[in-house]
Structures are given as structure tokens and as C-alpha cells.
HTML snippet that shows the backbone in 3Dmol.js (N, CA, C, O; Angstrom):
<script src="https://3Dmol.org/build/3Dmol-min.js"></script>
<div id="view" style="width:600px;height:400px;position:relative"></div>
<script>
const pdb = `
ATOM      1  N   MET A   1     -96.948  27.291 144.563  1.00  0.00           N
ATOM      2  CA  MET A   1     -95.539  27.219 144.855  1.00  0.00           C
ATOM      3  C   MET A   1     -95.071  28.476 145.604  1.00  0.00           C
ATOM      4  O   MET A   1     -94.103  28.417 146.363  1.00  0.00           O
ATOM      5  N   ARG A   2     -95.741  29.591 145.398  1.00  0.00           N
ATOM      6  CA  ARG A   2     -95.367  30.813 146.128  1.00  0.00           C
ATOM      7  C   ARG A   2     -95.545  30.627 147.626  1.00  0.00           C
ATOM      8  O   ARG A   2     -94.745  31.126 148.416  1.00  0.00           O
ATOM      9  N   ALA A   3     -96.596  29.908 148.018  1.00  0.00           N
ATOM     10  CA  ALA A   3     -96.829  29.675 149.445  1.00  0.00           C
ATOM     11  C   ALA A   3     -95.704  28.823 150.033  1.00  0.00           C
ATOM     12  O   ALA A   3     -95.228  29.093 151.135  1.00  0.00           O
ATOM     13  N   GLN A   4     -95.285  27.801 149.300  1.00  0.00           N
ATOM     14  CA  GLN A   4     -94.183  26.947 149.773  1.00  0.00           C
ATOM     15  C   GLN A   4     -92.922  27.778 149.972  1.00  0.00           C
ATOM     16  O   GLN A   4     -92.235  27.653 150.986  1.00  0.00           O
ATOM     17  N   GLU A   5     -92.626  28.626 148.993  1.00  0.00           N
ATOM     18  CA  GLU A   5     -91.417  29.442 149.078  1.00  0.00           C
ATOM     19  C   GLU A   5     -91.502  30.407 150.252  1.00  0.00           C
ATOM     20  O   GLU A   5     -90.524  30.578 150.980  1.00  0.00           O
ATOM     21  N   ALA A   6     -92.642  31.033 150.445  1.00  0.00           N
ATOM     22  CA  ALA A   6     -92.812  31.955 151.566  1.00  0.00           C
ATOM     23  C   ALA A   6     -92.648  31.233 152.899  1.00  0.00           C
ATOM     24  O   ALA A   6     -92.022  31.759 153.819  1.00  0.00           O
ATOM     25  N   LEU A   7     -93.206  30.035 153.004  1.00  0.00           N
ATOM     26  CA  LEU A   7     -93.085  29.262 154.248  1.00  0.00           C
ATOM     27  C   LEU A   7     -91.639  28.865 154.522  1.00  0.00           C
ATOM     28  O   LEU A   7     -91.167  28.974 155.654  1.00  0.00           O
ATOM     29  N   LEU A   8     -90.934  28.404 153.486  1.00  0.00           N
ATOM     30  CA  LEU A   8     -89.536  28.005 153.686  1.00  0.00           C
ATOM     31  C   LEU A   8     -88.682  29.214 154.041  1.00  0.00           C
ATOM     32  O   LEU A   8     -87.845  29.127 154.940  1.00  0.00           O
ATOM     33  N   ARG A   9     -88.870  30.326 153.367  1.00  0.00           N
ATOM     34  CA  ARG A   9     -88.095  31.528 153.689  1.00  0.00           C
ATOM     35  C   ARG A   9     -88.330  31.963 155.144  1.00  0.00           C
ATOM     36  O   ARG A   9     -87.391  32.334 155.848  1.00  0.00           O
ATOM     37  N   LYS A  10     -89.574  31.913 155.575  1.00  0.00           N
ATOM     38  CA  LYS A  10     -89.896  32.280 156.966  1.00  0.00           C
ATOM     39  C   LYS A  10     -89.236  31.308 157.942  1.00  0.00           C
ATOM     40  O   LYS A  10     -88.666  31.727 158.950  1.00  0.00           O
ATOM     41  N   ALA A  11     -89.313  30.012 157.644  1.00  0.00           N
ATOM     42  CA  ALA A  11     -88.698  29.005 158.514  1.00  0.00           C
ATOM     43  C   ALA A  11     -87.192  29.225 158.609  1.00  0.00           C
ATOM     44  O   ALA A  11     -86.618  29.091 159.690  1.00  0.00           O
ATOM     45  N   LEU A  12     -86.546  29.559 157.502  1.00  0.00           N
ATOM     46  CA  LEU A  12     -85.102  29.795 157.512  1.00  0.00           C
ATOM     47  C   LEU A  12     -84.761  31.037 158.332  1.00  0.00           C
ATOM     48  O   LEU A  12     -83.736  31.062 159.014  1.00  0.00           O
ATOM     49  N   ARG A  13     -85.596  32.054 158.275  1.00  0.00           N
ATOM     50  CA  ARG A  13     -85.372  33.259 159.090  1.00  0.00           C
ATOM     51  C   ARG A  13     -85.503  32.938 160.575  1.00  0.00           C
ATOM     52  O   ARG A  13     -84.742  33.455 161.392  1.00  0.00           O
ATOM     53  N   LEU A  14     -86.469  32.083 160.929  1.00  0.00           N
ATOM     54  CA  LEU A  14     -86.727  31.755 162.326  1.00  0.00           C
ATOM     55  C   LEU A  14     -85.770  30.709 162.898  1.00  0.00           C
ATOM     56  O   LEU A  14     -85.655  30.565 164.115  1.00  0.00           O
ATOM     57  N   LEU A  15     -85.091  29.985 162.020  1.00  0.00           N
ATOM     58  CA  LEU A  15     -84.171  28.940 162.462  1.00  0.00           C
ATOM     59  C   LEU A  15     -83.028  29.564 163.258  1.00  0.00           C
ATOM     60  O   LEU A  15     -82.381  30.509 162.805  1.00  0.00           O
ATOM     61  N   LYS A  16     -82.792  29.024 164.445  1.00  0.00           N
ATOM     62  CA  LYS A  16     -81.741  29.559 165.302  1.00  0.00           C
ATOM     63  C   LYS A  16     -80.375  29.076 164.827  1.00  0.00           C
ATOM     64  O   LYS A  16     -80.251  28.003 164.235  1.00  0.00           O
ATOM     65  N   LYS A  17     -79.362  29.880 165.095  1.00  0.00           N
ATOM     66  CA  LYS A  17     -77.991  29.497 164.761  1.00  0.00           C
ATOM     67  C   LYS A  17     -77.686  28.157 165.429  1.00  0.00           C
ATOM     68  O   LYS A  17     -77.924  27.986 166.625  1.00  0.00           O
ATOM     69  N   GLY A  18     -77.162  27.218 164.660  1.00  0.00           N
ATOM     70  CA  GLY A  18     -76.886  25.870 165.159  1.00  0.00           C
ATOM     71  C   GLY A  18     -78.066  24.927 164.976  1.00  0.00           C
ATOM     72  O   GLY A  18     -77.966  23.734 165.260  1.00  0.00           O
ATOM     73  N   GLY A  19     -79.191  25.471 164.496  1.00  0.00           N
ATOM     74  CA  GLY A  19     -80.393  24.667 164.317  1.00  0.00           C
ATOM     75  C   GLY A  19     -80.416  23.930 162.980  1.00  0.00           C
ATOM     76  O   GLY A  19     -79.666  24.248 162.056  1.00  0.00           O
ATOM     77  N   THR A  20     -81.295  22.943 162.908  1.00  0.00           N
ATOM     78  CA  THR A  20     -81.462  22.129 161.704  1.00  0.00           C
ATOM     79  C   THR A  20     -82.931  22.104 161.320  1.00  0.00           C
ATOM     80  O   THR A  20     -83.811  22.066 162.181  1.00  0.00           O
ATOM     81  N   LEU A  21     -83.185  22.126 160.025  1.00  0.00           N
ATOM     82  CA  LEU A  21     -84.537  22.095 159.487  1.00  0.00           C
ATOM     83  C   LEU A  21     -84.595  21.029 158.403  1.00  0.00           C
ATOM     84  O   LEU A  21     -83.665  20.908 157.605  1.00  0.00           O
ATOM     85  N   VAL A  22     -85.657  20.266 158.365  1.00  0.00           N
ATOM     86  CA  VAL A  22     -85.880  19.331 157.259  1.00  0.00           C
ATOM     87  C   VAL A  22     -87.038  19.875 156.440  1.00  0.00           C
ATOM     88  O   VAL A  22     -88.147  20.054 156.943  1.00  0.00           O
ATOM     89  N   TYR A  23     -86.758  20.135 155.165  1.00  0.00           N
ATOM     90  CA  TYR A  23     -87.785  20.593 154.229  1.00  0.00           C
ATOM     91  C   TYR A  23     -88.209  19.380 153.426  1.00  0.00           C
ATOM     92  O   TYR A  23     -87.372  18.704 152.828  1.00  0.00           O
ATOM     93  N   SER A  24     -89.499  19.100 153.406  1.00  0.00           N
ATOM     94  CA  SER A  24     -90.003  17.921 152.708  1.00  0.00           C
ATOM     95  C   SER A  24     -91.301  18.263 151.990  1.00  0.00           C
ATOM     96  O   SER A  24     -92.134  19.016 152.496  1.00  0.00           O
ATOM     97  N   THR A  25     -91.454  17.692 150.799  1.00  0.00           N
ATOM     98  CA  THR A  25     -92.696  17.867 150.042  1.00  0.00           C
ATOM     99  C   THR A  25     -93.158  16.511 149.542  1.00  0.00           C
ATOM    100  O   THR A  25     -92.396  15.545 149.533  1.00  0.00           O
ATOM    101  N   CYS A  26     -94.394  16.453 149.132  1.00  0.00           N
ATOM    102  CA  CYS A  26     -94.933  15.229 148.532  1.00  0.00           C
ATOM    103  C   CYS A  26     -94.892  15.338 147.010  1.00  0.00           C
ATOM    104  O   CYS A  26     -95.763  14.818 146.312  1.00  0.00           O
ATOM    105  N   SER A  27     -93.872  16.021 146.513  1.00  0.00           N
ATOM    106  CA  SER A  27     -93.691  16.250 145.081  1.00  0.00           C
ATOM    107  C   SER A  27     -92.332  15.716 144.653  1.00  0.00           C
ATOM    108  O   SER A  27     -91.409  15.628 145.463  1.00  0.00           O
ATOM    109  N   VAL A  28     -92.214  15.362 143.388  1.00  0.00           N
ATOM    110  CA  VAL A  28     -90.918  14.964 142.831  1.00  0.00           C
ATOM    111  C   VAL A  28     -90.440  15.977 141.789  1.00  0.00           C
ATOM    112  O   VAL A  28     -89.469  15.716 141.079  1.00  0.00           O
ATOM    113  N   LEU A  29     -91.105  17.120 141.691  1.00  0.00           N
ATOM    114  CA  LEU A  29     -90.765  18.132 140.694  1.00  0.00           C
ATOM    115  C   LEU A  29     -89.599  19.005 141.160  1.00  0.00           C
ATOM    116  O   LEU A  29     -89.630  19.560 142.258  1.00  0.00           O
ATOM    117  N   LYS A  30     -88.579  19.120 140.321  1.00  0.00           N
ATOM    118  CA  LYS A  30     -87.388  19.902 140.678  1.00  0.00           C
ATOM    119  C   LYS A  30     -87.729  21.348 141.031  1.00  0.00           C
ATOM    120  O   LYS A  30     -87.139  21.913 141.952  1.00  0.00           O
ATOM    121  N   GLN A  31     -88.676  21.955 140.310  1.00  0.00           N
ATOM    122  CA  GLN A  31     -88.988  23.361 140.588  1.00  0.00           C
ATOM    123  C   GLN A  31     -89.635  23.555 141.957  1.00  0.00           C
ATOM    124  O   GLN A  31     -89.546  24.643 142.526  1.00  0.00           O
ATOM    125  N   GLU A  32     -90.280  22.528 142.493  1.00  0.00           N
ATOM    126  CA  GLU A  32     -90.877  22.623 143.834  1.00  0.00           C
ATOM    127  C   GLU A  32     -89.908  22.173 144.914  1.00  0.00           C
ATOM    128  O   GLU A  32     -90.187  22.322 146.104  1.00  0.00           O
ATOM    129  N   ASN A  33     -88.785  21.629 144.512  1.00  0.00           N
ATOM    130  CA  ASN A  33     -87.859  21.038 145.473  1.00  0.00           C
ATOM    131  C   ASN A  33     -86.474  21.655 145.376  1.00  0.00           C
ATOM    132  O   ASN A  33     -86.216  22.680 146.007  1.00  0.00           O
ATOM    133  N   GLU A  34     -85.583  21.061 144.606  1.00  0.00           N
ATOM    134  CA  GLU A  34     -84.205  21.537 144.537  1.00  0.00           C
ATOM    135  C   GLU A  34     -84.112  23.005 144.146  1.00  0.00           C
ATOM    136  O   GLU A  34     -83.367  23.767 144.762  1.00  0.00           O
ATOM    137  N   GLU A  35     -84.857  23.401 143.134  1.00  0.00           N
ATOM    138  CA  GLU A  35     -84.776  24.790 142.677  1.00  0.00           C
ATOM    139  C   GLU A  35     -85.290  25.759 143.730  1.00  0.00           C
ATOM    140  O   GLU A  35     -84.706  26.826 143.921  1.00  0.00           O
ATOM    141  N   LEU A  36     -86.363  25.412 144.410  1.00  0.00           N
ATOM    142  CA  LEU A  36     -86.918  26.270 145.454  1.00  0.00           C
ATOM    143  C   LEU A  36     -85.955  26.365 146.638  1.00  0.00           C
ATOM    144  O   LEU A  36     -85.726  27.451 147.170  1.00  0.00           O
ATOM    145  N   VAL A  37     -85.393  25.228 147.048  1.00  0.00           N
ATOM    146  CA  VAL A  37     -84.440  25.225 148.161  1.00  0.00           C
ATOM    147  C   VAL A  37     -83.229  26.094 147.811  1.00  0.00           C
ATOM    148  O   VAL A  37     -82.773  26.890 148.631  1.00  0.00           O
ATOM    149  N   GLU A  38     -82.721  25.940 146.609  1.00  0.00           N
ATOM    150  CA  GLU A  38     -81.560  26.726 146.177  1.00  0.00           C
ATOM    151  C   GLU A  38     -81.855  28.227 146.234  1.00  0.00           C
ATOM    152  O   GLU A  38     -81.038  29.005 146.725  1.00  0.00           O
ATOM    153  N   ARG A  39     -83.015  28.625 145.733  1.00  0.00           N
ATOM    154  CA  ARG A  39     -83.407  30.043 145.775  1.00  0.00           C
ATOM    155  C   ARG A  39     -83.485  30.551 147.210  1.00  0.00           C
ATOM    156  O   ARG A  39     -82.984  31.631 147.523  1.00  0.00           O
ATOM    157  N   CYS A  40     -84.108  29.777 148.066  1.00  0.00           N
ATOM    158  CA  CYS A  40     -84.318  30.216 149.449  1.00  0.00           C
ATOM    159  C   CYS A  40     -83.018  30.247 150.255  1.00  0.00           C
ATOM    160  O   CYS A  40     -82.865  31.082 151.146  1.00  0.00           O
ATOM    161  N   LEU A  41     -82.090  29.353 149.953  1.00  0.00           N
ATOM    162  CA  LEU A  41     -80.836  29.327 150.694  1.00  0.00           C
ATOM    163  C   LEU A  41     -79.953  30.530 150.373  1.00  0.00           C
ATOM    164  O   LEU A  41     -79.178  30.977 151.219  1.00  0.00           O
ATOM    165  N   SER A  42     -80.068  31.047 149.170  1.00  0.00           N
ATOM    166  CA  SER A  42     -79.256  32.182 148.755  1.00  0.00           C
ATOM    167  C   SER A  42     -79.472  33.371 149.688  1.00  0.00           C
ATOM    168  O   SER A  42     -80.577  33.907 149.779  1.00  0.00           O
ATOM    169  N   GLY A  43     -78.425  33.768 150.368  1.00  0.00           N
ATOM    170  CA  GLY A  43     -78.493  34.922 151.258  1.00  0.00           C
ATOM    171  C   GLY A  43     -79.151  34.662 152.604  1.00  0.00           C
ATOM    172  O   GLY A  43     -79.357  35.602 153.372  1.00  0.00           O
ATOM    173  N   SER A  44     -79.484  33.426 152.909  1.00  0.00           N
ATOM    174  CA  SER A  44     -80.200  33.122 154.153  1.00  0.00           C
ATOM    175  C   SER A  44     -79.293  32.850 155.342  1.00  0.00           C
ATOM    176  O   SER A  44     -79.748  32.855 156.486  1.00  0.00           O
ATOM    177  N   GLY A  45     -78.005  32.612 155.079  1.00  0.00           N
ATOM    178  CA  GLY A  45     -77.109  32.221 156.169  1.00  0.00           C
ATOM    179  C   GLY A  45     -77.222  30.754 156.510  1.00  0.00           C
ATOM    180  O   GLY A  45     -76.614  30.285 157.472  1.00  0.00           O
ATOM    181  N   CYS A  46     -77.998  30.028 155.728  1.00  0.00           N
ATOM    182  CA  CYS A  46     -78.197  28.598 155.936  1.00  0.00           C
ATOM    183  C   CYS A  46     -77.528  27.828 154.804  1.00  0.00           C
ATOM    184  O   CYS A  46     -77.216  28.389 153.753  1.00  0.00           O
ATOM    185  N   SER A  47     -77.314  26.539 155.034  1.00  0.00           N
ATOM    186  CA  SER A  47     -76.709  25.720 153.992  1.00  0.00           C
ATOM    187  C   SER A  47     -77.318  24.320 154.011  1.00  0.00           C
ATOM    188  O   SER A  47     -77.856  23.859 155.018  1.00  0.00           O
ATOM    189  N   LEU A  48     -77.214  23.680 152.882  1.00  0.00           N
ATOM    190  CA  LEU A  48     -77.707  22.321 152.720  1.00  0.00           C
ATOM    191  C   LEU A  48     -76.748  21.358 153.415  1.00  0.00           C
ATOM    192  O   LEU A  48     -75.533  21.467 153.255  1.00  0.00           O
ATOM    193  N   VAL A  49     -77.285  20.431 154.174  1.00  0.00           N
ATOM    194  CA  VAL A  49     -76.500  19.372 154.792  1.00  0.00           C
ATOM    195  C   VAL A  49     -76.736  18.125 153.948  1.00  0.00           C
ATOM    196  O   VAL A  49     -77.856  17.616 153.914  1.00  0.00           O
ATOM    197  N   PRO A  50     -75.709  17.621 153.267  1.00  0.00           N
ATOM    198  CA  PRO A  50     -75.925  16.476 152.379  1.00  0.00           C
ATOM    199  C   PRO A  50     -76.488  15.263 153.114  1.00  0.00           C
ATOM    200  O   PRO A  50     -76.010  14.882 154.182  1.00  0.00           O
ATOM    201  N   VAL A  51     -77.515  14.671 152.512  1.00  0.00           N
ATOM    202  CA  VAL A  51     -78.082  13.420 153.011  1.00  0.00           C
ATOM    203  C   VAL A  51     -77.345  12.325 152.258  1.00  0.00           C
ATOM    204  O   VAL A  51     -77.450  12.236 151.034  1.00  0.00           O
ATOM    205  N   GLY A  52     -76.614  11.506 152.962  1.00  0.00           N
ATOM    206  CA  GLY A  52     -75.755  10.503 152.341  1.00  0.00           C
ATOM    207  C   GLY A  52     -76.515   9.390 151.644  1.00  0.00           C
ATOM    208  O   GLY A  52     -77.699   9.160 151.890  1.00  0.00           O
ATOM    209  N   GLU A  53     -75.803   8.715 150.774  1.00  0.00           N
ATOM    210  CA  GLU A  53     -76.368   7.568 150.048  1.00  0.00           C
ATOM    211  C   GLU A  53     -76.735   6.433 150.998  1.00  0.00           C
ATOM    212  O   GLU A  53     -77.546   5.573 150.657  1.00  0.00           O
ATOM    213  N   ASP A  54     -76.142   6.428 152.185  1.00  0.00           N
ATOM    214  CA  ASP A  54     -76.437   5.374 153.156  1.00  0.00           C
ATOM    215  C   ASP A  54     -77.761   5.607 153.890  1.00  0.00           C
ATOM    216  O   ASP A  54     -78.209   4.744 154.646  1.00  0.00           O
ATOM    217  N   PHE A  55     -78.390   6.766 153.672  1.00  0.00           N
ATOM    218  CA  PHE A  55     -79.699   7.037 154.268  1.00  0.00           C
ATOM    219  C   PHE A  55     -80.755   6.220 153.546  1.00  0.00           C
ATOM    220  O   PHE A  55     -81.028   6.461 152.370  1.00  0.00           O
ATOM    221  N   ALA A  56     -81.343   5.273 154.224  1.00  0.00           N
ATOM    222  CA  ALA A  56     -82.427   4.436 153.690  1.00  0.00           C
ATOM    223  C   ALA A  56     -82.111   3.923 152.279  1.00  0.00           C
ATOM    224  O   ALA A  56     -82.822   4.253 151.329  1.00  0.00           O
ATOM    225  N   PRO A  57     -81.055   3.121 152.136  1.00  0.00           N
ATOM    226  CA  PRO A  57     -80.654   2.657 150.803  1.00  0.00           C
ATOM    227  C   PRO A  57     -81.691   1.782 150.100  1.00  0.00           C
ATOM    228  O   PRO A  57     -81.620   1.606 148.883  1.00  0.00           O
ATOM    229  N   GLU A  58     -82.638   1.239 150.834  1.00  0.00           N
ATOM    230  CA  GLU A  58     -83.673   0.391 150.232  1.00  0.00           C
ATOM    231  C   GLU A  58     -84.762   1.185 149.513  1.00  0.00           C
ATOM    232  O   GLU A  58     -85.587   0.611 148.803  1.00  0.00           O
ATOM    233  N   ILE A  59     -84.762   2.487 149.695  1.00  0.00           N
ATOM    234  CA  ILE A  59     -85.775   3.336 149.065  1.00  0.00           C
ATOM    235  C   ILE A  59     -85.298   3.752 147.677  1.00  0.00           C
ATOM    236  O   ILE A  59     -84.192   4.274 147.536  1.00  0.00           O
ATOM    237  N   PRO A  60     -86.123   3.523 146.647  1.00  0.00           N
ATOM    238  CA  PRO A  60     -85.723   3.900 145.287  1.00  0.00           C
ATOM    239  C   PRO A  60     -85.706   5.419 145.131  1.00  0.00           C
ATOM    240  O   PRO A  60     -86.637   6.109 145.547  1.00  0.00           O
ATOM    241  N   ARG A  61     -84.636   5.924 144.527  1.00  0.00           N
ATOM    242  CA  ARG A  61     -84.459   7.374 144.383  1.00  0.00           C
ATOM    243  C   ARG A  61     -84.446   7.790 142.920  1.00  0.00           C
ATOM    244  O   ARG A  61     -84.086   7.024 142.027  1.00  0.00           O
ATOM    245  N   LEU A  62     -84.849   9.019 142.718  1.00  0.00           N
ATOM    246  CA  LEU A  62     -84.699   9.661 141.412  1.00  0.00           C
ATOM    247  C   LEU A  62     -83.421  10.480 141.455  1.00  0.00           C
ATOM    248  O   LEU A  62     -82.994  10.919 142.523  1.00  0.00           O
ATOM    249  N   ALA A  63     -82.812  10.685 140.301  1.00  0.00           N
ATOM    250  CA  ALA A  63     -81.639  11.556 140.243  1.00  0.00           C
ATOM    251  C   ALA A  63     -82.084  12.954 140.648  1.00  0.00           C
ATOM    252  O   ALA A  63     -83.130  13.435 140.212  1.00  0.00           O
ATOM    253  N   GLY A  64     -81.296  13.589 141.468  1.00  0.00           N
ATOM    254  CA  GLY A  64     -81.687  14.916 141.919  1.00  0.00           C
ATOM    255  C   GLY A  64     -80.496  15.711 142.346  1.00  0.00           C
ATOM    256  O   GLY A  64     -79.353  15.349 142.069  1.00  0.00           O
ATOM    257  N   GLY A  65     -80.768  16.805 143.028  1.00  0.00           N
ATOM    258  CA  GLY A  65     -79.714  17.683 143.492  1.00  0.00           C
ATOM    259  C   GLY A  65     -78.824  17.008 144.513  1.00  0.00           C
ATOM    260  O   GLY A  65     -79.275  16.170 145.294  1.00  0.00           O
ATOM    261  N   ALA A  66     -77.575  17.377 144.499  1.00  0.00           N
ATOM    262  CA  ALA A  66     -76.608  16.802 145.430  1.00  0.00           C
ATOM    263  C   ALA A  66     -77.033  17.071 146.866  1.00  0.00           C
ATOM    264  O   ALA A  66     -77.352  18.203 147.232  1.00  0.00           O
ATOM    265  N   GLY A  67     -77.033  16.033 147.659  1.00  0.00           N
ATOM    266  CA  GLY A  67     -77.337  16.178 149.065  1.00  0.00           C
ATOM    267  C   GLY A  67     -78.802  16.065 149.439  1.00  0.00           C
ATOM    268  O   GLY A  67     -79.134  16.021 150.624  1.00  0.00           O
ATOM    269  N   CYS A  68     -79.682  16.019 148.453  1.00  0.00           N
ATOM    270  CA  CYS A  68     -81.117  15.902 148.703  1.00  0.00           C
ATOM    271  C   CYS A  68     -81.574  14.486 148.347  1.00  0.00           C
ATOM    272  O   CYS A  68     -80.857  13.737 147.684  1.00  0.00           O
ATOM    273  N   VAL A  69     -82.756  14.142 148.789  1.00  0.00           N
ATOM    274  CA  VAL A  69     -83.334  12.836 148.464  1.00  0.00           C
ATOM    275  C   VAL A  69     -84.679  13.057 147.784  1.00  0.00           C
ATOM    276  O   VAL A  69     -85.548  13.750 148.314  1.00  0.00           O
ATOM    277  N   THR A  70     -84.842  12.463 146.609  1.00  0.00           N
ATOM    278  CA  THR A  70     -86.133  12.446 145.930  1.00  0.00           C
ATOM    279  C   THR A  70     -86.504  10.983 145.745  1.00  0.00           C
ATOM    280  O   THR A  70     -85.847  10.250 145.006  1.00  0.00           O
ATOM    281  N   VAL A  71     -87.556  10.574 146.420  1.00  0.00           N
ATOM    282  CA  VAL A  71     -87.990   9.180 146.385  1.00  0.00           C
ATOM    283  C   VAL A  71     -88.846   8.937 145.150  1.00  0.00           C
ATOM    284  O   VAL A  71     -89.780   9.685 144.859  1.00  0.00           O
ATOM    285  N   CYS A  72     -88.510   7.895 144.449  1.00  0.00           N
ATOM    286  CA  CYS A  72     -89.221   7.521 143.229  1.00  0.00           C
ATOM    287  C   CYS A  72     -90.554   6.862 143.588  1.00  0.00           C
ATOM    288  O   CYS A  72     -90.577   5.924 144.386  1.00  0.00           O
ATOM    289  N   PRO A  73     -91.651   7.331 143.019  1.00  0.00           N
ATOM    290  CA  PRO A  73     -92.936   6.672 143.269  1.00  0.00           C
ATOM    291  C   PRO A  73     -92.885   5.224 142.762  1.00  0.00           C
ATOM    292  O   PRO A  73     -92.358   4.948 141.685  1.00  0.00           O
ATOM    293  N   SER A  74     -93.436   4.325 143.549  1.00  0.00           N
ATOM    294  CA  SER A  74     -93.450   2.906 143.176  1.00  0.00           C
ATOM    295  C   SER A  74     -94.654   2.249 143.851  1.00  0.00           C
ATOM    296  O   SER A  74     -95.480   2.918 144.471  1.00  0.00           O
ATOM    297  N   GLU A  75     -94.730   0.965 143.722  1.00  0.00           N
ATOM    298  CA  GLU A  75     -95.817   0.228 144.387  1.00  0.00           C
ATOM    299  C   GLU A  75     -95.722   0.354 145.903  1.00  0.00           C
ATOM    300  O   GLU A  75     -96.735   0.313 146.600  1.00  0.00           O
ATOM    301  N   ARG A  76     -94.509   0.507 146.405  1.00  0.00           N
ATOM    302  CA  ARG A  76     -94.298   0.544 147.852  1.00  0.00           C
ATOM    303  C   ARG A  76     -94.168   1.950 148.430  1.00  0.00           C
ATOM    304  O   ARG A  76     -94.356   2.144 149.631  1.00  0.00           O
ATOM    305  N   PHE A  77     -93.847   2.936 147.585  1.00  0.00           N
ATOM    306  CA  PHE A  77     -93.561   4.272 148.094  1.00  0.00           C
ATOM    307  C   PHE A  77     -94.284   5.343 147.289  1.00  0.00           C
ATOM    308  O   PHE A  77     -94.426   5.241 146.071  1.00  0.00           O
ATOM    309  N   GLU A  78     -94.735   6.370 147.997  1.00  0.00           N
ATOM    310  CA  GLU A  78     -95.210   7.592 147.355  1.00  0.00           C
ATOM    311  C   GLU A  78     -93.967   8.398 147.008  1.00  0.00           C
ATOM    312  O   GLU A  78     -92.948   8.295 147.691  1.00  0.00           O
ATOM    313  N   GLY A  79     -94.044   9.192 145.958  1.00  0.00           N
ATOM    314  CA  GLY A  79     -92.920  10.064 145.644  1.00  0.00           C
ATOM    315  C   GLY A  79     -92.863  11.218 146.628  1.00  0.00           C
ATOM    316  O   GLY A  79     -93.893  11.805 146.961  1.00  0.00           O
ATOM    317  N   PHE A  80     -91.663  11.546 147.094  1.00  0.00           N
ATOM    318  CA  PHE A  80     -91.502  12.713 147.958  1.00  0.00           C
ATOM    319  C   PHE A  80     -90.054  13.177 147.925  1.00  0.00           C
ATOM    320  O   PHE A  80     -89.177  12.511 147.374  1.00  0.00           O
ATOM    321  N   PHE A  81     -89.829  14.329 148.525  1.00  0.00           N
ATOM    322  CA  PHE A  81     -88.529  14.982 148.522  1.00  0.00           C
ATOM    323  C   PHE A  81     -88.167  15.382 149.943  1.00  0.00           C
ATOM    324  O   PHE A  81     -89.046  15.711 150.740  1.00  0.00           O
ATOM    325  N   LEU A  82     -86.859  15.356 150.269  1.00  0.00           N
ATOM    326  CA  LEU A  82     -86.429  15.921 151.526  1.00  0.00           C
ATOM    327  C   LEU A  82     -85.041  16.524 151.392  1.00  0.00           C
ATOM    328  O   LEU A  82     -84.187  16.031 150.655  1.00  0.00           O
ATOM    329  N   ALA A  83     -84.852  17.591 152.120  1.00  0.00           N
ATOM    330  CA  ALA A  83     -83.560  18.267 152.197  1.00  0.00           C
ATOM    331  C   ALA A  83     -83.319  18.659 153.646  1.00  0.00           C
ATOM    332  O   ALA A  83     -84.235  19.106 154.337  1.00  0.00           O
ATOM    333  N   LYS A  84     -82.089  18.491 154.100  1.00  0.00           N
ATOM    334  CA  LYS A  84     -81.707  18.871 155.451  1.00  0.00           C
ATOM    335  C   LYS A  84     -80.919  20.172 155.360  1.00  0.00           C
ATOM    336  O   LYS A  84     -79.979  20.290 154.574  1.00  0.00           O
ATOM    337  N   ILE A  85     -81.314  21.145 156.175  1.00  0.00           N
ATOM    338  CA  ILE A  85     -80.733  22.490 156.118  1.00  0.00           C
ATOM    339  C   ILE A  85     -80.266  22.886 157.520  1.00  0.00           C
ATOM    340  O   ILE A  85     -80.958  22.634 158.507  1.00  0.00           O
ATOM    341  N   ALA A  86     -79.100  23.500 157.599  1.00  0.00           N
ATOM    342  CA  ALA A  86     -78.562  23.948 158.893  1.00  0.00           C
ATOM    343  C   ALA A  86     -78.212  25.426 158.839  1.00  0.00           C
ATOM    344  O   ALA A  86     -77.909  25.984 157.784  1.00  0.00           O
ATOM    345  N   LYS A  87     -78.264  26.038 160.012  1.00  0.00           N
ATOM    346  CA  LYS A  87     -77.859  27.451 160.123  1.00  0.00           C
ATOM    347  C   LYS A  87     -76.672  27.529 161.064  1.00  0.00           C
ATOM    348  O   LYS A  87     -76.154  28.617 161.315  1.00  0.00           O
TER     349      LYS A  87
END
`;
const viewer = $3Dmol.createViewer("view");
viewer.addModel(pdb, "pdb");
viewer.setStyle({}, {cartoon: {color: "spectrum"}});
viewer.zoomTo();
viewer.render();
</script>
């Protein structure tokens, strides 16, 4: 998880003003997703861009952080997470 955090922090530093980044993992664990994003956003000058409920409504979701998407593993889908971040 340290490598993920280091990579996201570096990406946020390199993101240009007005730019957008999508952070995605193949995990459904809050500590690898919402909690890590929250830590990295603190003091970065970046903010979470909420992904609306209308984004791919046919995909089953797990309850998660506001504005993020955590896809529930099922017969049709692998579990994964995504967050949209802007600077």
C-alpha cells in the first residue's frame, strides 16, 4: 500500500492546474481506496470530483465514500474502485 500512496502523491504533484486524474484500483478495501485518496488529497491542492449515481447505473456498487465508485464483485464484474480528482 505504501507504493500505491507514493504513486498517487507523485501523480497529484505532477497534475497540472486544470487537469483531471482518475485513480483506480482492483481492490474494494477502504484503506486502499477512500482512506488513501483522502490522505493524499490533504494539502495537495487537488479535490475529489464526485462521480454521480448516473455513472454506469447497471453496475452493482458497494457503499463507499461520497463521490467515489466501488464496484461490487459479482458473476459479471470484478471488484474495483475509482475516484476522479481535479487540480
